[in-house]
C-alpha positions in Angstrom: 5.4 -72.5 -131.7 4.9 -69.8 -133.7 2.2 -66.6 -131.5 -0.4 -64.5 -134.3 0.7 -61.7 -133.7 -3.5 -60.6 -133.7 -3.7 -62.9 -130.4 -0.2 -60.9 -129.2 -1.8 -57.9 -129.9 -5.0 -59.0 -128.1 -3.1 -60.1 -124.8 -1.6 -57.0 -124.9 -4.7 -54.9 -125.0 -6.6 -56.6 -122.8 -4.2 -55.9 -120.6 -3.7 -51.6 -120.9 -7.2 -51.7 -120.1 -6.7 -54.1 -117.3 -4.1 -51.0 -116.4 -6.3 -48.4 -117.3 -9.5 -49.8 -115.0 -7.1 -50.4 -111.8 -5.5 -47.4 -111.4 -8.7 -45.3 -112.8 -10.2 -47.3 -109.4 -7.6 -47.1 -107.0 -7.5 -43.4 -107.5 -12.1 -43.7 -107.2 -10.9 -46.0 -103.7 -8.0 -42.7 -102.3 -10.5 -40.2 -103.5 -13.9 -41.4 -102.4 -14.4 -40.2 -105.5 -15.9 -42.3 -109.0 -16.1 -39.4 -111.0 -12.0 -37.9 -111.7 -12.4 -36.7 -114.3 -14.9 -36.1 -117.8 -14.1 -39.2 -119.4 -14.9 -41.5 -116.5 -18.6 -39.9 -116.5 -19.4 -37.8 -118.6 -23.0 -37.3 -117.9 -22.6 -37.5 -114.6 -20.3 -34.2 -115.2 -22.9 -32.3 -117.0 -25.4 -32.8 -113.9 -22.4 -31.8 -111.4 -21.9 -28.8 -113.4 -25.7 -27.7 -113.1 -25.9 -28.8 -110.1 -23.0 -26.4 -109.0 -24.1 -23.5 -111.0 -28.4 -23.9 -108.9 -25.4 -24.6 -106.3 -24.1 -21.0 -106.3 -27.6 -19.5 -107.1 -29.1 -20.5 -103.9 -25.8 -19.5 -102.0 -25.7 -16.1 -103.4 -29.5 -15.7 -102.3 -28.1 -17.2 -99.2 -26.1 -14.5 -98.4 -28.2 -11.6 -100.0 -31.2 -12.5 -97.8 -29.2 -12.7 -94.4 -28.1 -8.2 -95.3 -31.9 -8.1 -96.5 -33.0 -9.4 -93.3 -31.3 -7.6 -91.4 -32.2 -4.2 -93.1 -36.1 -5.2 -93.3 -35.7 -5.8 -89.6 -34.2 -2.6 -88.3 -36.9 -0.7 -90.8 -39.9 -2.6 -89.8 -38.8 -2.2 -85.9 -38.7 1.8 -87.1 -42.6 1.4 -88.4 -43.5 -0.6 -85.4 -42.6 3.0 -83.6 -44.2 5.1 -85.7 -47.3 3.2 -85.1 -47.0 3.4 -81.5 -46.1 7.5 -82.1 -48.7 7.9 -84.3 -51.4 6.3 -81.9 -50.5 8.5 -78.9 -50.5 11.5 -80.6 -54.4 10.7 -81.3 -55.1 10.1 -77.9 -53.1 13.5 -76.8 -54.9 14.7 -80.1 -58.7 13.9 -78.7 -57.7 14.7 -74.5 -56.5 18.3 -75.9 -60.0 19.2 -77.8 -62.3 17.4 -75.5 -62.4 21.0 -74.0 -61.6 20.0 -70.6 -58.1 21.4 -70.8 -56.4 24.8 -70.1 -53.9 26.4 -72.1 -51.2 25.1 -69.8 -52.0 21.6 -70.2 -53.1 22.0 -74.0 -48.9 24.1 -74.1 -47.7 20.6 -72.7 -50.0 18.2 -75.1 -48.7 20.3 -77.9 -44.8 20.3 -76.8 -45.6 16.1 -75.8 -46.6 16.6 -80.0 -43.6 18.0 -80.5 -41.7 15.3 -79.2 -43.8 12.2 -80.6 -42.9 14.4 -84.1 -38.9 14.0 -83.5 -39.6 10.7 -82.6 -41.1 10.3 -86.1 -38.6 12.2 -88.1 -36.3 10.3 -86.8 -37.4 7.1 -86.9 -38.2 8.2 -90.9 -34.0 8.9 -91.0 -33.4 5.2 -89.5 -30.2 3.8 -91.3 -29.0 0.1 -91.1 -24.6 -0.1 -91.1 -24.5 3.7 -93.1 -27.5 3.9 -95.6 -30.7 5.3 -94.4 -33.9 3.1 -94.9 -36.5 5.0 -96.2 -34.9 7.3 -98.9 -35.8 5.0 -102.3 -33.1 4.8 -103.8 -30.8 7.6 -102.3 -29.9 5.8 -99.4 -26.7 8.1 -98.7 -28.6 10.9 -97.7 -31.5 11.2 -95.0 -34.4 10.9 -96.3 -36.3 14.0 -94.5 -35.0 17.6 -93.7 -35.8 18.5 -90.5 -39.2 20.5 -91.2 -40.1 17.2 -93.3 -39.4 17.9 -96.8 -39.0 14.6 -98.3 -34.7 13.9 -99.9 -34.8 11.1 -101.3 -36.6 9.6 -104.7 -39.4 7.4 -105.3 -38.2 4.0 -106.4 -38.5 0.4 -104.9 -35.7 -1.7 -104.4 -36.8 -5.4 -105.9 -34.6 -9.1 -104.5 -35.3 -11.9 -106.6 -34.6 -15.2 -105.5 -33.8 -18.6 -107.6 -37.2 -19.3 -108.4 -38.3 -16.1 -110.2 -40.3 -14.5 -107.3 -39.4 -10.9 -107.3 -40.0 -9.4 -103.5 -39.7 -5.4 -102.3 -37.2 -5.0 -100.0 -38.0 -1.5 -99.0 -40.8 1.4 -99.0 -39.9 5.2 -99.9 -40.6 7.3 -97.2 -42.5 9.7 -98.7 -45.1 6.5 -99.0 -45.3 6.2 -95.4 -44.2 9.2 -93.3 -45.3 12.3 -95.8 -48.6 11.9 -94.7 -47.7 11.3 -90.9 -45.5 14.2 -90.7 -48.0 16.8 -91.5 -50.8 15.8 -89.6 -48.4 16.1 -86.5 -48.0 19.8 -87.7 -52.0 20.4 -88.1 -52.1 18.4 -84.3 -49.3 20.4 -82.5 -51.2 23.7 -83.8 -54.6 22.6 -83.2 -53.6 21.4 -79.6 -53.9 25.1 -78.3 -56.4 26.3 -81.5 -58.8 24.0 -80.5 -59.2 22.5 -84.4 -61.0 19.1 -84.1 -59.5 18.1 -87.9 -55.9 17.6 -86.4 -56.9 14.3 -85.0 -58.9 12.6 -88.1 -55.5 13.5 -89.7 -53.5 11.2 -87.3 -56.2 8.4 -87.4 -55.5 9.2 -91.1 -51.9 8.7 -91.3 -51.6 5.7 -88.8 -53.9 3.8 -91.1 -51.5 4.4 -94.0 -48.9 3.6 -92.6 -49.8 0.5 -91.1 -51.5 -0.8 -94.5 -48.2 -0.2 -95.4 -46.3 -1.5 -93.2 -48.2 -4.9 -93.0 -47.3 -5.2 -96.9 -43.6 -4.8 -96.0 -43.6 -7.3 -93.2 -45.2 -9.4 -95.9 -42.3 -8.9 -98.2 -40.4 -9.6 -94.7 -41.4 -13.7 -94.0 -41.2 -13.9 -98.0 -37.4 -13.3 -97.8 -37.2 -15.1 -94.8 -39.0 -17.6 -96.6 -36.9 -18.0 -99.8 -33.9 -17.9 -97.8 -35.5 -21.1 -95.5 -36.6 -22.3 -98.8 -33.1 -21.6 -100.8 -31.4 -23.4 -97.4 -32.8 -26.2 -97.9 -32.9 -27.1 -101.7 -28.7 -26.7 -101.4 -29.0 -29.0 -98.9 -30.7 -31.1 -101.2 -28.2 -30.2 -103.9 -25.6 -30.8 -102.1 -26.9 -34.9 -101.0 -27.8 -35.3 -104.7 -24.4 -34.4 -106.6 -22.5 -36.4 -103.0 -24.9 -39.2 -104.2 -23.6 -38.9 -108.3 -20.5 -38.4 -108.1 -19.2 -39.8 -105.1 -17.5 -43.6 -105.6 -19.1 -46.8 -103.2 -15.5 -47.7 -101.3 -17.2 -51.2 -100.7 -17.9 -51.5 -104.0 -15.0 -50.1 -106.1 -13.1 -52.5 -103.1 -14.7 -55.7 -104.7 -14.2 -54.0 -108.6 -9.8 -53.4 -107.8 -10.1 -56.9 -106.8 -11.6 -58.3 -109.2 -9.5 -56.1 -111.6 -6.0 -57.6 -110.1 -7.7 -60.6 -110.2 -7.6 -60.1 -113.9 -4.4 -58.7 -114.3 -2.2 -61.4 -112.9 -4.5 -64.3 -114.8 -3.7 -62.5 -117.7 0.2 -61.6 -117.2 0.4 -65.9 -116.1 -1.1 -66.3 -119.8 1.7 -64.1 -121.1 4.4 -65.5 -118.8 3.3 -68.7 -120.4 3.7 -68.1 -123.9 7.6 -67.5 -123.3 7.9 -64.8 -125.3 10.2 -62.1 -122.9 9.4 -59.8 -126.5 5.4 -59.7 -125.9 5.9 -56.9 -123.2 7.1 -54.5 -126.4 3.9 -54.8 -127.3 1.9 -52.6 -124.4 2.0 -48.9 -124.6 
């Protein structure tokens, strides 16, 4: 019996297709992924690439935020100390000018105020991992000289979150400490001279530091919140990516079994034709 060549071509094409399907399913079963090459699902591959890009963006921000959080917490701690020191300075300055202290007691108050100034100056020159926190962008050198002169710049640095929000991550020292150091100088002199205006100057300096610290704490909270959001988004992306690309082992095993059954049936048809040279058509 003569066999139609088109029929033979159809059989070989079907066998090649089934073999390719079997190979693909076997690979899915062994790798656990239903997408192992672009041709498996180009749409899924494109979506996965976009997810990977977003994943990298969030991961980079999380790492950046971790470093920034430590840096900003150190700065906030320094500002907290300054608030405490200025509060104490106001109390001492008030005592020095209430008319009840003798000269020796006033000298003692002046020395205590000098110690407070030294502490505030030390806080103004706080550093984190070798970088000075209150020097603007000039972080390689102390922000203030020993005489209270500011050596930094007015640069404000920002971090951009994965959602595009810009958050300030520093406060130039001139905005915080210059007024406080000047007020402390006046308070030290006023403790012995009887200048009562020094207490008011200290109060104004405290208000400035308190306001700057509140704004800085808001920035710190914003960085931490954005980091938490990025971590949550990272988890969501990872889950979505896994669901998009992973194979269902049970379904793949069923499909592979069905494919192998079809392959056996087709091979049986081929064998029944009794054409040994049929396999010459296989590509």
